[in-house]
C-alpha positions in Angstrom: 73.7 82.8 285.4 77.1 82.0 284.0 78.6 78.5 283.4 82.4 78.1 283.4 85.0 75.4 283.8 86.2 74.6 287.3 89.8 74.8 288.4 91.6 73.6 291.6 91.1 77.0 293.1 87.4 76.3 293.3 87.9 73.4 295.7 86.8 75.1 298.9 83.6 76.5 297.4 82.7 73.2 295.7 83.2 71.4 299.0 80.7 73.8 300.6 78.1 73.7 297.8 78.4 69.9 297.4 77.9 69.4 301.2 75.0 71.8 301.3 73.1 70.4 298.3 73.7 66.8 299.3 72.5 67.5 302.8 69.3 69.3 301.5 68.6 66.4 299.1 68.9 63.6 301.6 68.1 64.9 305.1 64.5 63.9 304.9 65.3 60.2 304.0 68.6 59.5 305.7 69.9 59.0 309.2 71.6 62.3 310.1 74.8 60.6 311.5 75.2 58.6 308.3 74.6 61.7 306.2 77.2 63.8 308.1 79.8 61.0 307.9 79.3 60.7 304.1 79.5 64.5 303.6 82.8 64.6 305.6 84.2 61.8 303.5 83.0 62.9 300.1 83.2 66.7 300.2 86.4 67.8 301.8 88.3 70.6 300.0 91.2 68.1 299.5 89.0 65.6 297.7 87.5 68.4 295.6 91.0 69.6 294.7 92.1 66.1 293.6 89.0 65.7 291.5 89.4 69.2 289.9 93.0 68.3 289.1 92.2 65.0 287.4 92.8 65.4 283.6 89.8 63.0 282.9 87.4 65.2 284.8 85.5 68.3 283.8 83.7 70.6 286.3 81.0 72.9 284.9 80.5 75.6 287.5 77.3 77.5 287.7 77.8 81.1 289.0 75.2 83.6 289.9 76.3 87.1 290.8 79.9 85.9 291.1 79.0 83.1 293.6 78.9 79.4 292.9 75.3 78.1 292.8 76.1 74.6 291.7 78.2 72.4 289.5 78.4 69.3 287.4 81.3 66.9 287.9 81.8 65.0 284.6 84.1 62.0 284.0 85.4 61.2 280.6 86.2 57.7 279.2 86.8 56.6 275.7 83.6 57.6 274.1 81.2 58.3 277.0 80.8 60.9 279.7 79.6 60.1 283.2 77.7 62.7 285.2 79.3 61.8 288.5 77.6 64.7 290.4 75.1 67.3 289.4 74.4 69.6 292.4 72.5 72.9 292.2 70.9 75.1 294.6 67.1 74.4 294.3 66.2 77.7 292.5 68.6 77.0 289.7 67.5 73.5 288.8 66.2 73.4 285.2 68.0 76.6 284.2 70.5 75.3 281.6 73.2 73.2 283.3 71.9 70.0 281.5 72.1 71.7 278.1 75.7 72.7 278.9 76.5 69.0 279.7 75.0 67.9 276.4 77.0 70.6 274.6 80.2 69.4 276.4 79.6 65.8 275.4 78.9 66.8 271.8 82.1 68.9 271.6 84.1 65.9 272.9 82.4 63.6 270.4 81.0 61.3 273.2 78.6 58.6 272.1 76.7 58.6 275.3 76.2 60.3 278.7 75.3 58.1 281.7 74.8 58.5 285.5 73.7 56.7 288.6 70.7 58.0 290.6 69.3 56.6 293.8 66.3 54.4 293.1 64.2 56.3 295.7 65.0 59.8 294.2 61.8 59.9 292.0 62.2 63.6 291.4 65.6 63.2 289.9 64.6 60.1 287.9 61.7 62.0 286.4 64.0 65.0 285.5 66.5 62.7 283.7 63.7 60.9 281.9 62.4 64.2 280.6 65.9 65.1 279.5 65.9 61.8 277.4 67.8 59.4 279.6 66.5 55.8 279.9 67.2 53.2 282.6 69.8 50.7 281.5 70.7 48.9 284.8 71.7 49.3 288.4 74.7 49.5 290.6 75.3 49.4 294.4 76.0 52.6 296.3 77.4 52.4 299.8 76.0 55.1 302.0 76.5 54.9 305.8 76.2 51.4 306.9 73.9 50.3 304.1 74.2 49.4 300.5 71.6 51.2 298.3 70.8 50.7 294.6 71.4 53.4 292.1 69.6 53.2 288.8 71.9 53.6 285.8 70.5 56.0 283.2 71.9 56.7 279.8 71.3 58.9 276.8 72.8 58.1 273.4 74.1 61.2 271.7 73.4 59.9 268.2 69.6 59.9 268.7 
């Protein structure tokens, strides 16, 4: 497993892996039409290209045998880093991407890392808690024709 920085040339593969992992994560709990509509809106190659080109974003790409197996999409602000997306093929979860995110935040002198996670995604919430994140609030997340709640989780880098 290799972790590298993403570039705009990764847009097509990131669109595919993002759509696949999002679908796998939510097909059991989401209306299929709403799921497909969201995937088409959020994971087009054009959107991925724009995100990869943003100077305030960092993509950490996980490669296995030369193929993309997942990624973390990180957004920088003054002294914090947001994990906007962290998508991995199931067999690579827990294999080192979170450590690379912590290293990236440390190298950039971030005070904290935060993320939003769907309140009904207990598996992800447990994973983040084990990594040291704690719940600090909530925010709405529009998905399909419904507004869901995401829990905001944060870890301070000085602890």
